[in-house]
KEPASE-622298 format. One line per 10 residues: number of its first residue (from 1); their letters; for each residue x, y, z of N, C-alpha, C, O. Coordinates in nm, 2 decimals. Example, Ala and Ser with C-alpha at 12.3 -4.5 7.8 and 13.67 -1.06 7.14 Angstrom:
2
1	as	1.32 -0.57 0.78 1.23 -0.45 0.78 1.32 -0.33 0.78 1.42 -0.33 0.85 | 1.28 -0.22 0.71 1.37 -0.11 0.71 1.29 0.00 0.79 1.34 0.11 0.80;
END
This chain:
203
1	xxxxxxxxxx	0.07 -0.14 0.02 0.02 -0.01 -0.01 0.11 0.12 -0.01 0.08 0.22 -0.08 | 0.19 0.12 0.06 0.30 0.26 0.07 0.32 0.29 -0.06 0.31 0.40 -0.11 | 0.36 0.16 -0.13 0.45 0.18 -0.29 0.35 0.23 -0.38 0.40 0.28 -0.49 | 0.21 0.24 -0.36 0.11 0.25 -0.40 0.15 0.40 -0.39 0.16 0.46 -0.50 | 0.16 0.46 -0.27 0.12 0.56 -0.20 0.23 0.63 -0.29 0.20 0.71 -0.39 | 0.33 0.60 -0.26 0.44 0.69 -0.33 0.42 0.67 -0.45 0.49 0.76 -0.51 | 0.38 0.62 -0.52 0.37 0.63 -0.71 0.28 0.73 -0.74 0.28 0.79 -0.84 | 0.16 0.75 -0.64 0.08 0.80 -0.66 0.11 0.97 -0.65 0.05 1.05 -0.71 | 0.25 1.00 -0.52 0.26 1.08 -0.48 0.34 1.15 -0.58 0.33 1.27 -0.62 | 0.44 1.02 -0.63 0.54 1.08 -0.75 0.45 1.13 -0.88 0.48 1.21 -0.97;
11	xxxxxxxxxx	0.34 1.07 -0.85 0.22 1.14 -1.00 0.18 1.24 -0.99 0.17 1.30 -1.10 | 0.15 1.29 -0.90 0.09 1.43 -0.86 0.16 1.53 -0.87 0.14 1.64 -0.93 | 0.28 1.50 -0.79 0.43 1.57 -0.83 0.51 1.60 -0.95 0.57 1.71 -0.96 | 0.52 1.49 -1.06 0.59 1.52 -1.16 0.54 1.48 -1.26 0.62 1.46 -1.35 | 0.35 1.44 -1.28 0.32 1.39 -1.40 0.36 1.43 -1.52 0.37 1.37 -1.62 | 0.40 1.60 -1.49 0.42 1.67 -1.65 0.53 1.59 -1.72 0.53 1.52 -1.83 | 0.64 1.61 -1.62 0.76 1.57 -1.64 0.76 1.42 -1.70 0.83 1.38 -1.79 | 0.69 1.37 -1.66 0.71 1.19 -1.67 0.60 1.20 -1.78 0.56 1.09 -1.82 | 0.54 1.32 -1.84 0.46 1.28 -1.98 0.55 1.32 -2.09 0.53 1.29 -2.20 | 0.68 1.39 -2.06 0.74 1.47 -2.14 0.88 1.39 -2.19 0.94 1.41 -2.29;
21	xxxxxxxxxx	0.92 1.27 -2.06 1.01 1.19 -2.13 0.92 1.06 -2.21 0.98 1.00 -2.31 | 0.78 1.02 -2.16 0.71 0.96 -2.21 0.70 0.93 -2.39 0.71 0.83 -2.45 | 0.67 1.09 -2.42 0.62 1.14 -2.53 0.77 1.16 -2.57 0.75 1.19 -2.69 | 0.89 1.16 -2.56 1.04 1.16 -2.60 1.04 1.01 -2.68 1.04 0.97 -2.80 | 1.03 0.94 -2.55 1.02 0.81 -2.58 0.95 0.72 -2.70 1.01 0.66 -2.79 | 0.83 0.72 -2.70 0.77 0.69 -2.77 0.73 0.71 -2.89 0.65 0.64 -2.96 | 0.81 0.88 -2.93 0.82 0.90 -3.07 0.96 0.85 -3.10 0.98 0.85 -3.22 | 1.06 0.79 -3.03 1.18 0.75 -3.06 1.21 0.61 -3.14 1.28 0.57 -3.23 | 1.08 0.55 -3.03 1.06 0.45 -3.12 1.00 0.42 -3.21 1.02 0.32 -3.29 | 0.92 0.51 -3.21 0.82 0.54 -3.39 0.90 0.59 -3.47 0.84 0.64 -3.57;
31	xxxxxxxxxx	1.07 0.62 -3.48 1.12 0.62 -3.59 1.11 0.52 -3.69 1.06 0.41 -3.65 | 1.14 0.54 -3.77 1.17 0.68 -3.90 1.03 0.75 -3.94 1.04 0.86 -3.99 | 0.89 0.71 -3.92 0.76 0.73 -3.97 0.77 0.83 -3.87 0.75 0.94 -3.92 | 0.79 0.84 -3.74 0.75 1.02 -3.66 0.82 1.12 -3.69 0.76 1.23 -3.68 | 0.98 1.11 -3.75 1.03 1.22 -3.82 0.97 1.27 -3.92 0.96 1.39 -3.93 | 0.94 1.18 -4.01 0.91 1.22 -4.13 0.76 1.29 -4.14 0.71 1.35 -4.23 | 0.71 1.25 -4.00 0.57 1.35 -4.02 0.57 1.50 -3.91 0.49 1.59 -3.92 | 0.69 1.49 -3.80 0.67 1.55 -3.74 0.78 1.68 -3.69 0.78 1.76 -3.60 | 0.88 1.65 -3.81 1.03 1.73 -3.78 1.00 1.85 -3.83 0.88 1.85 -3.87 | 1.05 1.96 -3.86 1.07 2.05 -3.89 1.10 2.05 -4.02 1.18 1.96 -4.05;
41	xxxxxxxxxx	1.06 2.11 -4.11 1.07 2.08 -4.28 1.02 2.18 -4.32 0.91 2.21 -4.31 | 1.11 2.25 -4.38 1.05 2.40 -4.43 0.93 2.40 -4.54 0.82 2.47 -4.54 | 0.97 2.29 -4.62 0.93 2.27 -4.75 0.78 2.22 -4.69 0.68 2.27 -4.74 | 0.75 2.11 -4.59 0.64 2.09 -4.58 0.54 2.21 -4.51 0.43 2.24 -4.55 | 0.61 2.28 -4.40 0.55 2.37 -4.38 0.48 2.49 -4.47 0.39 2.56 -4.42 | 0.52 2.51 -4.62 0.49 2.56 -4.68 0.42 2.54 -4.75 0.37 2.62 -4.83 | 0.36 2.36 -4.73 0.26 2.34 -4.77 0.21 2.33 -4.70 0.12 2.25 -4.73 | 0.20 2.36 -4.57 0.03 2.43 -4.50 0.04 2.30 -4.36 -0.04 2.30 -4.28 | 0.18 2.18 -4.35 0.23 2.12 -4.21 0.19 2.21 -4.10 0.22 2.16 -3.99 | 0.16 2.28 -4.10 0.21 2.39 -3.94 0.21 2.31 -3.84 0.26 2.39 -3.75;
51	xxxxxxxxxx	0.18 2.21 -3.79 0.22 2.15 -3.67 0.33 2.10 -3.62 0.37 2.06 -3.50 | 0.40 2.10 -3.76 0.56 2.09 -3.76 0.63 2.19 -3.62 0.69 2.15 -3.53 | 0.59 2.33 -3.65 0.61 2.42 -3.56 0.63 2.35 -3.43 0.74 2.32 -3.41 | 0.55 2.32 -3.36 0.56 2.20 -3.23 0.59 2.10 -3.18 0.63 2.08 -3.07 | 0.57 1.99 -3.32 0.59 1.88 -3.28 0.72 1.85 -3.33 0.78 1.75 -3.29 | 0.77 1.94 -3.40 1.01 1.95 -3.38 1.00 1.95 -3.28 1.03 1.84 -3.25 | 0.97 2.00 -3.18 1.05 1.93 -3.03 1.06 1.80 -2.98 1.17 1.77 -2.92 | 0.97 1.72 -3.00 0.97 1.60 -2.95 1.00 1.52 -3.00 1.01 1.42 -2.93 | 1.04 1.50 -3.20 1.13 1.42 -3.23 1.28 1.43 -3.20 1.33 1.52 -3.14 | 1.35 1.35 -3.25 1.48 1.38 -3.23 1.55 1.27 -3.33 1.52 1.16 -3.37;
61	xxxxxxxxxx	1.66 1.35 -3.37 1.77 1.28 -3.48 1.85 1.11 -3.44 1.88 1.02 -3.52 | 1.87 1.12 -3.33 1.93 0.98 -3.27 1.85 0.92 -3.12 1.77 0.99 -3.05 | 1.90 0.80 -3.12 1.85 0.79 -2.93 1.97 0.85 -2.87 1.95 0.82 -2.75 | 2.10 0.92 -2.86 2.14 0.95 -2.77 2.11 1.11 -2.79 2.13 1.18 -2.70 | 2.05 1.17 -2.91 2.01 1.30 -2.91 1.88 1.32 -2.78 1.84 1.42 -2.71 | 1.83 1.18 -2.79 1.67 1.18 -2.73 1.69 1.14 -2.55 1.62 1.17 -2.46 | 1.79 1.09 -2.56 1.89 1.04 -2.42 1.92 1.17 -2.35 1.87 1.20 -2.24 | 2.03 1.27 -2.44 2.03 1.42 -2.36 1.93 1.41 -2.34 1.88 1.33 -2.27 | 1.87 1.50 -2.43 1.76 1.62 -2.39 1.62 1.51 -2.28 1.52 1.57 -2.23 | 1.64 1.39 -2.25 1.56 1.38 -2.15 1.60 1.38 -2.03 1.53 1.36 -1.93;
71	xxxxxxxxxx	1.78 1.40 -2.03 1.84 1.43 -1.91 1.83 1.58 -1.90 1.85 1.62 -1.78 | 1.81 1.67 -2.01 1.77 1.75 -1.95 1.60 1.75 -1.89 1.59 1.84 -1.82 | 1.52 1.70 -1.90 1.38 1.69 -1.87 1.39 1.66 -1.69 1.32 1.71 -1.60 | 1.50 1.57 -1.71 1.53 1.51 -1.57 1.55 1.62 -1.48 1.48 1.64 -1.38 | 1.67 1.71 -1.53 1.70 1.82 -1.45 1.61 1.95 -1.44 1.63 2.00 -1.33 | 1.55 1.99 -1.51 1.39 2.05 -1.50 1.31 2.02 -1.41 1.24 2.10 -1.35 | 1.30 1.86 -1.40 1.20 1.85 -1.29 1.25 1.83 -1.15 1.18 1.82 -1.05 | 1.42 1.82 -1.16 1.48 1.80 -1.05 1.51 1.94 -0.99 1.54 1.94 -0.87 | 1.51 2.07 -1.05 1.52 2.19 -1.00 1.35 2.25 -0.95 1.30 2.29 -0.85 | 1.32 2.23 -1.06 1.15 2.29 -1.04 1.09 2.23 -0.94 1.04 2.28 -0.84;
81	xxxxxxxxxx	1.08 2.08 -0.97 0.99 2.01 -0.84 0.85 2.05 -0.87 0.82 2.12 -0.97 | 0.76 2.01 -0.77 0.63 2.01 -0.80 0.56 2.18 -0.81 0.45 2.23 -0.79 | 0.68 2.23 -0.83 0.59 2.40 -0.85 0.55 2.43 -0.96 0.45 2.49 -0.99 | 0.67 2.37 -1.08 0.60 2.35 -1.25 0.51 2.30 -1.27 0.43 2.34 -1.36 | 0.47 2.14 -1.19 0.42 2.05 -1.23 0.25 2.07 -1.22 0.19 2.03 -1.12 | 0.19 2.15 -1.33 0.07 2.25 -1.32 0.05 2.29 -1.47 0.12 2.28 -1.57 | -0.08 2.37 -1.45 -0.09 2.47 -1.55 0.01 2.53 -1.63 0.06 2.49 -1.73 | 0.05 2.68 -1.54 0.17 2.73 -1.52 0.30 2.65 -1.66 0.36 2.67 -1.76 | 0.27 2.51 -1.52 0.44 2.44 -1.62 0.39 2.39 -1.77 0.46 2.34 -1.86 | 0.28 2.40 -1.77 0.21 2.29 -1.93 0.21 2.48 -2.00 0.30 2.49 -2.08;
91	xxxxxxxxxx	0.15 2.57 -1.98 0.19 2.66 -2.00 0.31 2.72 -2.12 0.31 2.75 -2.24 | 0.44 2.72 -1.99 0.56 2.77 -2.00 0.59 2.69 -2.10 0.60 2.73 -2.21 | 0.60 2.55 -2.08 0.62 2.42 -2.20 0.56 2.46 -2.31 0.64 2.45 -2.41 | 0.45 2.51 -2.34 0.39 2.50 -2.51 0.49 2.68 -2.55 0.53 2.70 -2.67 | 0.49 2.77 -2.45 0.57 2.91 -2.50 0.64 2.86 -2.55 0.64 2.85 -2.67 | 0.73 2.80 -2.48 0.88 2.73 -2.55 0.91 2.69 -2.69 0.97 2.73 -2.80 | 0.82 2.58 -2.63 0.78 2.48 -2.79 0.73 2.58 -2.90 0.75 2.55 -3.02 | 0.66 2.70 -2.87 0.61 2.77 -2.96 0.69 2.85 -3.04 0.71 2.86 -3.16 | 0.75 2.92 -2.90 0.87 3.03 -2.97 1.01 3.00 -3.05 1.07 3.08 -3.12 | 1.04 2.87 -3.02 1.13 2.81 -3.11 1.10 2.78 -3.25 1.17 2.80 -3.35;
101	xxxxxxxxxx	0.96 2.70 -3.24 0.91 2.68 -3.34 0.90 2.75 -3.48 0.94 2.72 -3.60 | 0.82 2.87 -3.41 0.82 3.01 -3.50 0.89 3.03 -3.49 0.94 2.98 -3.59 | 1.00 3.12 -3.41 1.13 3.15 -3.47 1.21 3.10 -3.54 1.26 3.17 -3.62 | 1.25 3.00 -3.54 1.33 2.95 -3.66 1.27 2.91 -3.77 1.31 2.84 -3.85 | 1.12 2.97 -3.77 1.04 2.89 -3.93 1.07 3.09 -3.97 1.09 3.12 -4.09 | 1.06 3.20 -3.88 1.04 3.30 -3.94 1.17 3.39 -3.93 1.18 3.49 -4.01 | 1.27 3.36 -3.83 1.42 3.43 -3.86 1.55 3.34 -3.89 1.66 3.37 -3.91 | 1.50 3.23 -3.89 1.61 3.13 -3.96 1.59 3.06 -4.11 1.61 2.94 -4.15 | 1.55 3.18 -4.17 1.51 3.17 -4.31 1.58 3.04 -4.43 1.54 2.97 -4.53 | 1.71 3.05 -4.36 1.81 2.90 -4.45 1.81 2.76 -4.36 1.90 2.68 -4.37;
111	xxxxxxxxxx	1.71 2.76 -4.27 1.72 2.65 -4.18 1.57 2.57 -4.26 1.45 2.60 -4.26 | 1.65 2.45 -4.32 1.52 2.36 -4.38 1.48 2.21 -4.34 1.40 2.13 -4.39 | 1.59 2.19 -4.19 1.54 2.07 -4.14 1.56 2.12 -4.02 1.64 2.22 -4.03 | 1.51 2.08 -3.89 1.55 2.09 -3.75 1.44 2.00 -3.66 1.32 2.00 -3.69 | 1.51 1.91 -3.52 1.47 1.82 -3.47 1.53 1.84 -3.32 1.65 1.86 -3.30 | 1.43 1.84 -3.21 1.50 1.84 -3.08 1.45 1.92 -2.96 1.42 2.04 -2.98 | 1.44 1.87 -2.84 1.36 1.97 -2.72 1.46 2.09 -2.66 1.44 2.18 -2.58 | 1.57 2.05 -2.71 1.70 2.13 -2.64 1.66 2.30 -2.61 1.64 2.35 -2.50 | 1.66 2.35 -2.75 1.55 2.48 -2.75 1.51 2.49 -2.66 1.57 2.55 -2.56 | 1.35 2.42 -2.65 1.27 2.48 -2.52 1.29 2.48 -2.38 1.25 2.55 -2.29;
121	xxxxxxxxxx	1.41 2.33 -2.40 1.51 2.30 -2.24 1.55 2.42 -2.19 1.52 2.45 -2.08 | 1.62 2.52 -2.27 1.70 2.61 -2.24 1.61 2.72 -2.16 1.66 2.77 -2.06 | 1.46 2.76 -2.20 1.38 2.85 -2.13 1.32 2.79 -2.05 1.28 2.87 -1.97 | 1.29 2.70 -2.03 1.27 2.56 -1.94 1.32 2.60 -1.79 1.26 2.65 -1.69 | 1.46 2.55 -1.83 1.54 2.55 -1.70 1.61 2.73 -1.70 1.71 2.73 -1.64 | 1.60 2.79 -1.72 1.60 2.94 -1.73 1.51 2.98 -1.65 1.56 3.05 -1.56 | 1.39 2.97 -1.64 1.28 2.99 -1.54 1.28 2.94 -1.42 1.26 3.01 -1.32 | 1.31 2.75 -1.41 1.26 2.70 -1.30 1.29 2.75 -1.16 1.21 2.77 -1.07 | 1.47 2.77 -1.17 1.52 2.79 -1.01 1.44 2.94 -0.93 1.44 2.97 -0.81 | 1.35 3.02 -1.07 1.34 3.12 -0.94 1.18 3.13 -0.95 1.12 3.23 -0.92;
131	xxxxxxxxxx	1.09 2.95 -1.00 0.95 2.93 -0.92 0.99 2.85 -0.85 0.90 2.80 -0.78 | 1.12 2.79 -0.82 1.09 2.68 -0.73 1.14 2.72 -0.61 1.21 2.82 -0.61 | 1.11 2.65 -0.49 1.10 2.70 -0.36 1.26 2.63 -0.31 1.27 2.60 -0.19 | 1.34 2.61 -0.38 1.44 2.52 -0.31 1.56 2.59 -0.34 1.68 2.56 -0.31 | 1.53 2.69 -0.40 1.69 2.79 -0.43 1.63 2.93 -0.41 1.52 2.98 -0.44 | 1.73 2.97 -0.37 1.77 3.14 -0.32 1.75 3.22 -0.46 1.75 3.15 -0.57 | 1.74 3.39 -0.47 1.71 3.45 -0.59 1.90 3.46 -0.65 1.93 3.48 -0.77 | 1.98 3.44 -0.53 2.14 3.43 -0.60 2.13 3.34 -0.65 2.19 3.34 -0.76 | 2.06 3.23 -0.61 2.16 3.10 -0.70 2.02 3.04 -0.85 2.03 2.95 -0.93 | 1.92 3.13 -0.83 1.85 3.16 -0.96 1.91 3.20 -1.08 1.90 3.14 -1.19;
141	xxxxxxxxxx	2.02 3.33 -1.05 2.03 3.47 -1.09 2.17 3.37 -1.17 2.19 3.37 -1.30 | 2.25 3.31 -1.06 2.36 3.27 -1.10 2.30 3.14 -1.24 2.34 3.11 -1.35 | 2.22 3.10 -1.18 2.21 3.00 -1.36 2.15 3.06 -1.43 2.16 3.02 -1.55 | 2.06 3.18 -1.41 2.05 3.25 -1.55 2.13 3.35 -1.60 2.10 3.42 -1.69 | 2.27 3.36 -1.53 2.37 3.37 -1.63 2.46 3.33 -1.70 2.52 3.39 -1.78 | 2.48 3.15 -1.63 2.57 3.06 -1.66 2.45 3.03 -1.84 2.50 3.00 -1.95 | 2.32 3.05 -1.81 2.26 2.96 -1.92 2.26 3.12 -2.01 2.27 3.09 -2.13 | 2.26 3.24 -2.01 2.26 3.35 -2.09 2.44 3.35 -2.13 2.44 3.36 -2.25 | 2.53 3.34 -2.10 2.66 3.29 -2.10 2.71 3.19 -2.24 2.79 3.22 -2.33 | 2.63 3.09 -2.23 2.63 3.01 -2.32 2.62 3.03 -2.45 2.69 3.02 -2.55;
151	xxxxxxxxxx	2.46 3.06 -2.41 2.38 3.11 -2.55 2.48 3.15 -2.62 2.52 3.09 -2.72 | 2.54 3.29 -2.55 2.58 3.38 -2.58 2.75 3.30 -2.67 2.78 3.31 -2.78 | 2.80 3.25 -2.59 2.93 3.19 -2.65 2.88 3.11 -2.75 2.95 3.12 -2.85 | 2.75 3.02 -2.74 2.70 2.93 -2.89 2.68 3.08 -3.06 2.64 3.04 -3.17 | 2.70 3.16 -3.04 2.65 3.21 -3.14 2.78 3.30 -3.20 2.74 3.38 -3.29 | 2.92 3.30 -3.16 3.03 3.32 -3.19 3.10 3.27 -3.25 3.09 3.15 -3.23 | 3.22 3.31 -3.35 3.29 3.20 -3.40 3.35 3.08 -3.27 3.34 2.97 -3.32 | 3.38 3.08 -3.20 3.45 3.03 -3.10 3.37 2.88 -3.08 3.43 2.77 -3.06 | 3.20 2.89 -3.08 3.15 2.79 -3.05 3.18 2.66 -3.18 3.26 2.73 -3.25 | 3.18 2.55 -3.25 3.15 2.46 -3.30 3.05 2.41 -3.27 3.03 2.34 -3.17;
161	xxxxxxxxxx	2.98 2.43 -3.38 2.79 2.34 -3.41 2.81 2.21 -3.41 2.76 2.12 -3.35 | 2.93 2.19 -3.51 2.96 2.03 -3.56 3.00 1.96 -3.47 3.01 1.84 -3.51 | 3.05 1.99 -3.31 3.11 1.94 -3.18 3.03 1.78 -3.22 3.07 1.69 -3.30 | 2.97 1.78 -3.18 2.86 1.69 -3.13 2.77 1.59 -3.26 2.70 1.49 -3.24 | 2.80 1.63 -3.37 2.76 1.56 -3.49 2.76 1.39 -3.51 2.67 1.33 -3.57 | 2.88 1.35 -3.43 2.91 1.25 -3.45 2.81 1.17 -3.34 2.79 1.05 -3.36 | 2.77 1.23 -3.22 2.73 1.17 -3.13 2.56 1.14 -3.10 2.51 1.04 -3.05 | 2.50 1.32 -3.18 2.38 1.31 -3.20 2.32 1.30 -3.32 2.20 1.30 -3.32 | 2.38 1.29 -3.43 2.40 1.30 -3.60 2.35 1.43 -3.67 2.29 1.43 -3.78 | 2.39 1.50 -3.61 2.34 1.64 -3.69 2.42 1.77 -3.61 2.51 1.75 -3.53;
171	xxxxxxxxxx	2.37 1.91 -3.65 2.47 1.97 -3.66 2.39 2.04 -3.51 2.27 2.04 -3.51 | 2.44 2.10 -3.42 2.33 2.16 -3.32 2.31 2.25 -3.36 2.40 2.30 -3.43 | 2.18 2.35 -3.36 2.14 2.40 -3.39 2.08 2.56 -3.31 1.97 2.61 -3.30 | 2.22 2.57 -3.27 2.23 2.70 -3.16 2.11 2.85 -3.13 2.09 2.93 -3.04 | 2.03 2.82 -3.28 1.94 2.94 -3.24 1.83 2.92 -3.24 1.74 2.98 -3.29 | 1.82 2.80 -3.17 1.70 2.73 -3.11 1.77 2.76 -2.95 1.68 2.82 -2.90 | 1.83 2.75 -2.88 1.89 2.74 -2.78 1.89 2.95 -2.77 1.89 2.99 -2.66 | 1.89 3.03 -2.85 1.90 3.18 -2.82 1.72 3.17 -2.83 1.67 3.25 -2.75 | 1.65 3.12 -2.88 1.48 3.14 -2.91 1.42 3.09 -2.75 1.35 3.15 -2.67 | 1.48 2.95 -2.75 1.43 2.90 -2.59 1.46 2.98 -2.48 1.37 2.99 -2.39;
181	xxxxxxxxxx	1.62 3.05 -2.48 1.62 3.16 -2.37 1.57 3.26 -2.39 1.59 3.34 -2.30 | 1.50 3.31 -2.47 1.46 3.45 -2.51 1.31 3.42 -2.47 1.24 3.52 -2.43 | 1.26 3.31 -2.46 1.14 3.29 -2.46 1.12 3.30 -2.27 1.04 3.36 -2.19 | 1.23 3.22 -2.25 1.24 3.17 -2.07 1.26 3.29 -2.03 1.25 3.27 -1.91 | 1.29 3.43 -2.04 1.37 3.59 -2.05 1.17 3.61 -2.06 1.10 3.62 -1.95 | 1.12 3.60 -2.15 1.03 3.70 -2.14 0.87 3.64 -2.06 0.77 3.71 -2.04 | 0.90 3.51 -2.02 0.80 3.41 -1.90 0.83 3.48 -1.80 0.74 3.55 -1.75 | 0.93 3.49 -1.76 0.99 3.56 -1.65 0.97 3.70 -1.60 0.95 3.73 -1.48 | 0.98 3.80 -1.71 0.94 3.92 -1.72 0.80 3.94 -1.70 0.77 4.05 -1.68 | 0.73 3.86 -1.71 0.54 3.85 -1.70 0.55 3.78 -1.57 0.44 3.74 -1.57;
191	xxxxxxxxxx	0.57 3.76 -1.51 0.59 3.65 -1.34 0.62 3.81 -1.28 0.54 3.86 -1.21 | 0.71 3.87 -1.30 0.78 3.96 -1.20 0.70 4.10 -1.23 0.71 4.18 -1.14 | 0.63 4.12 -1.34 0.58 4.22 -1.39 0.43 4.20 -1.32 0.41 4.31 -1.26 | 0.35 4.12 -1.29 0.24 4.06 -1.23 0.25 4.08 -1.06 0.19 4.12 -0.96 | 0.40 4.01 -1.08 0.41 4.06 -0.92 0.41 4.19 -0.85 0.35 4.21 -0.75 | 0.48 4.28 -0.93 0.48 4.44 -0.93 0.34 4.51 -0.93 0.32 4.62 -0.89 | 0.25 4.42 -0.97 0.12 4.51 -1.03 0.05 4.48 -0.89 0.00 4.56 -0.81 | 0.06 4.36 -0.88 -0.01 4.34 -0.70 0.04 4.41 -0.59 -0.03 4.45 -0.50 | 0.16 4.43 -0.61 0.21 4.49 -0.51 0.17 4.65 -0.51 0.15 4.71 -0.40 | 0.17 4.71 -0.62 0.17 4.81 -0.63 0.02 4.94 -0.57 -0.09 4.90 -0.61;
201	xxx	0.02 5.01 -0.53 -0.06 5.07 -0.46 -0.18 5.12 -0.49 -0.17 5.22 -0.56 | -0.32 5.08 -0.45 -0.42 5.12 -0.57 -0.45 5.25 -0.50 -0.43 5.29 -0.39 | -0.52 5.32 -0.65 -0.57 5.45 -0.61 -0.73 5.50 -0.51 -0.75 5.62 -0.49;
END
């Protein structure tokens, strides 16, 4: 009975993250069909397959690529805990996925193919320590600086986006990381803006 209680408690606190991992695993098992229908494909998008803007984040180039992003989901779950296992967490996830997909379509016009959750994960990991009760603001801002510094470095000529090609099966699309980080920043901005409005004195 205690085991079932533990499972129930785990589900209540971490169901969103478990569902994210399940989606990644199931779609990886469904390759190559899942990739053919769900990856970011500019020509298919031009033909009207707009779901790819959202679904591209859930398919991956290889099992190594998928496992790397599952590790990112686990880190997100560890940092955020139950605090983002909610409608707000689902909203944050949807927002980051949408910004990455739409941003790549509109601003990375030279990009014809993309797959992976790492872009959205940058936004999720940026927000997580700020909403988690387990971390001080100093730690949250340190995490913020590390992620932003990493993304800035990735946009320079010093970063080799082909360094992991043999491992994950393709080039690292650093612009997705930039878009995910910007999505996370915007989400944080609206959180703090709403807090300021609540603290503002009424007329």
